[in-house]
C-alpha atoms as one frame of an Amber mdcrd trajectory, in Angstrom:
protein
 -13.604  -7.788 -21.924 -14.054  -4.948 -24.184 -17.868  -5.349 -24.323 -20.151
  -5.839 -21.369 -17.315  -5.962 -18.651 -15.780  -2.879 -19.802 -19.219  -1.058
 -19.643 -19.830  -2.520 -16.134 -16.407  -1.421 -14.438 -16.802   1.859 -12.808
 -13.800   1.737 -10.326 -10.490   2.928 -11.799  -8.409   0.604  -9.721 -10.510
  -2.520 -10.966 -10.179  -1.141 -14.562  -6.351  -0.816 -14.486  -5.792  -4.048
 -12.460  -7.918  -5.949 -14.960  -6.131  -4.529 -17.969  -2.699  -5.161 -16.451
  -3.772  -8.477 -15.308  -4.639  -9.479 -18.853  -1.183  -8.490 -19.940   0.426
 -10.411 -17.142  -1.663 -13.637 -17.730  -0.704 -13.491 -21.476   2.984 -13.443
 -20.531   2.754 -16.808 -18.747   3.844 -19.726 -20.905   2.446 -22.659 -18.850
  -0.887 -24.395 -19.271  -2.351 -22.779 -16.206  -1.573 -19.032 -16.398  -1.361
 -17.674 -12.770  -0.195 -14.300 -11.542   0.620 -13.974  -7.733  -0.498 -11.275
  -5.390   3.193 -10.298  -5.131   3.470  -9.893  -8.823   0.680  -7.525  -8.915
   1.815  -5.559  -5.861   5.292  -5.249  -7.271   4.208  -4.248 -10.841   5.537
  -0.694 -11.421   3.108   0.096 -14.076   0.187  -0.514 -11.748   2.054   1.294
  -8.911   2.531   4.431 -11.083  -0.905   4.206 -12.610  -2.762   3.849  -9.267
  -0.672   6.394  -7.309  -3.015   8.301  -4.859  -2.541  11.118  -2.434  -4.906
   9.449   0.046  -4.326   5.738  -0.260  -1.246   3.511  -0.586  -0.727   1.966
  -4.113  -0.682  -1.488  -2.634  -4.201  -0.854  -1.146  -5.361   0.356  -4.454
  -4.073  -2.609  -6.207  -5.615  -4.893  -3.516  -8.971  -3.088  -4.017  -8.934
  -3.578  -7.736  -8.131  -7.307  -7.279 -11.018  -7.694  -4.881 -13.446  -6.063
  -7.212 -12.149  -8.212 -10.232 -12.717 -11.339  -8.264 -16.145 -10.283  -7.096
 -17.145  -9.447 -10.547 -15.869 -12.826 -11.702 -13.145 -11.590 -14.058 -10.378
 -13.266 -12.043 -10.294 -16.450  -9.960  -8.129 -16.751  -6.884  -6.541 -19.656
  -5.035  -4.030 -20.309  -2.335  -0.977 -22.265  -3.362   1.609 -23.916  -1.138
   4.756 -21.752  -0.749   3.407 -19.145  -3.072   0.273 -17.800  -1.321  -2.544
 -16.048  -3.168  -2.498 -16.328  -7.019  -4.952 -15.131  -9.577  -6.185 -16.835
 -12.732  -8.306 -15.562 -15.551 -11.748 -16.798 -15.277 -11.758 -18.998 -18.393
 -13.325 -22.404 -18.846 -10.013 -24.193 -18.665  -8.828 -22.418 -15.397 -12.342
 -23.032 -13.810 -11.894 -26.759 -14.515  -8.464 -26.600 -12.971  -9.561 -24.761
  -9.872 -12.532 -27.230  -9.213 -10.854 -30.432 -10.212  -7.098 -30.217  -9.314
  -5.597 -29.865  -5.802  -3.483 -26.659  -5.074  -0.416 -28.896  -5.181  -1.301
 -30.023  -8.748  -2.112 -26.562  -9.966   1.330 -25.419  -8.355   3.067 -28.215
 -10.303   1.352 -27.209 -13.583   1.956 -23.488 -13.484   5.097 -21.446 -14.178
   5.940 -21.235 -10.430   9.491 -20.350 -11.256   8.332 -16.949 -12.865   6.152
 -16.435  -9.830   9.063 -17.014  -7.479  11.305 -14.725  -9.390   8.926 -11.853
  -9.155  10.471  -8.699  -7.650  10.384  -8.722  -3.962   8.547  -5.922  -2.350
  10.763  -3.420  -0.400   9.806  -1.053   2.306   9.841   2.415   1.039  12.758
   4.596   2.298  12.345   8.080   3.548  12.759   9.602   0.042   9.731   7.437
  -1.187   7.775   8.476   1.859   8.378  12.103   1.104   7.634  11.886  -2.515
   4.540   9.813  -2.045   3.304  12.212   0.803   4.544  15.585  -0.126   5.866
  15.840  -3.679   9.174  16.111  -5.654  12.377  16.035  -3.533  14.851  18.739
  -3.851  18.577  17.946  -3.654  18.939  20.375  -0.715  16.623  18.335   1.381
  17.999  15.036   0.658  20.682  15.151   3.321  18.323  16.371   5.976  15.932
  13.368   5.117  18.718  10.888   5.330  19.825  12.234   8.916  16.171  11.910
   9.974  15.997   8.306   8.616  18.776   7.496  10.924  17.562   9.473  13.912
  13.909   8.308  14.077  12.333   4.773  14.025  10.704   3.787  10.830   7.331
   3.563  12.364   7.407   7.137  13.620   8.433   8.311  10.142   5.479   6.495
   8.570   3.062   7.721  11.059   4.160  11.371  10.965   3.959  11.490   7.114
   0.360   9.905   7.504  -0.688  12.551   9.898   0.585  15.284   7.524  -1.325
  13.865   4.647  -4.603  13.323   6.636  -4.467  16.929   7.896  -3.340  18.283
   4.462  -0.176  19.748   5.962   2.166  18.644   3.226   5.429  19.887   4.369
   8.651  18.559   5.743   8.604  21.260   8.455   5.233  19.868   9.659   6.539
  16.377   9.746   9.718  17.154  11.575   7.521  19.143  14.210   5.600  15.975
  14.870   8.849  14.069  15.277  10.595  16.494  17.461   7.520  16.688  19.771
   7.576  12.877  20.043  11.196  12.928  20.872  10.832  15.647  23.431   7.624
  14.419  25.255   7.588  10.741  24.364   5.340   9.283  21.703   3.507   7.128
  24.216   3.037   9.566  26.869   0.041  11.731  27.569  -0.975  13.478  24.461
   0.529  10.803  22.223  -1.375   8.883  19.602  -3.705   6.377  21.106  -2.211
   6.169  24.634  -3.000   7.575  28.024  -0.573   8.275  30.921   2.200   5.830
  31.557   1.806   4.407  28.074  -1.465   2.694  28.941  -4.422   2.716  26.524
  -6.491   5.735  27.128 -10.349   5.900  26.996 -10.138   8.113  23.862  -9.799
   6.570  20.382  -6.657   6.996  18.365  -8.521   9.473  16.048  -9.562  11.508
  19.050  -5.958  11.613  20.481  -4.458  12.434  17.092  -6.764  15.434  16.704
  -6.176  16.489  20.273  -2.338  16.420  19.509  -2.844  18.398  16.305  -4.979
  20.999  18.027  -2.412  21.427  20.756   0.431  21.558  18.332  -1.126  24.192
  16.330  -2.126  26.200  19.387   1.365  26.181  20.895   3.458  26.605  17.679
   1.113  27.813  15.059   0.378  26.122  11.760   3.521  25.644   9.765   3.566
  27.283   6.463   3.589  25.187   3.236
């Protein structure tokens, strides 16, 4: 690991996922040391280490895992009732993957530790704000809580996503999007990805989003930071 493989790895996500994976594999006590996808996604050290302004941490972790499997550092297999698990590409684990059935591997791994892995929770509006905009001030917390009860979760997620994509990282900009959707209807003409009467339009979602942003800025002006 600390010789040729370390020299070859160029992607930061792959490097951090590989290093963290080695630690997670080492903690397993069974003969076949497997780490589930859910364990990787729920790992707080990885989440903090791969936090990005442009991509979700879960996608960054998945990217690192894909690259580690492609390079041959990790093996992967689907297990019953567990889903995707990863193994270190050692001779013993290669033999297990080729000779044993998924049910037999499941029997021989520490599946209780896998089953007890932290469950992934949907981020609340405070997490969305901190991931998309920055540190949360106490004065804004109550307003965010009210917005969480007023707007659908999908609206909140998409509004924050638009703000990040357009580099308009402010709560004022997000609320402007939400208020317009409330007043005019998110699926009406000018909404994201839809034409009149909520039917799919001939423009792509990206086209409609840009059209919405251009019209928003023309009518109300660009919100200050």
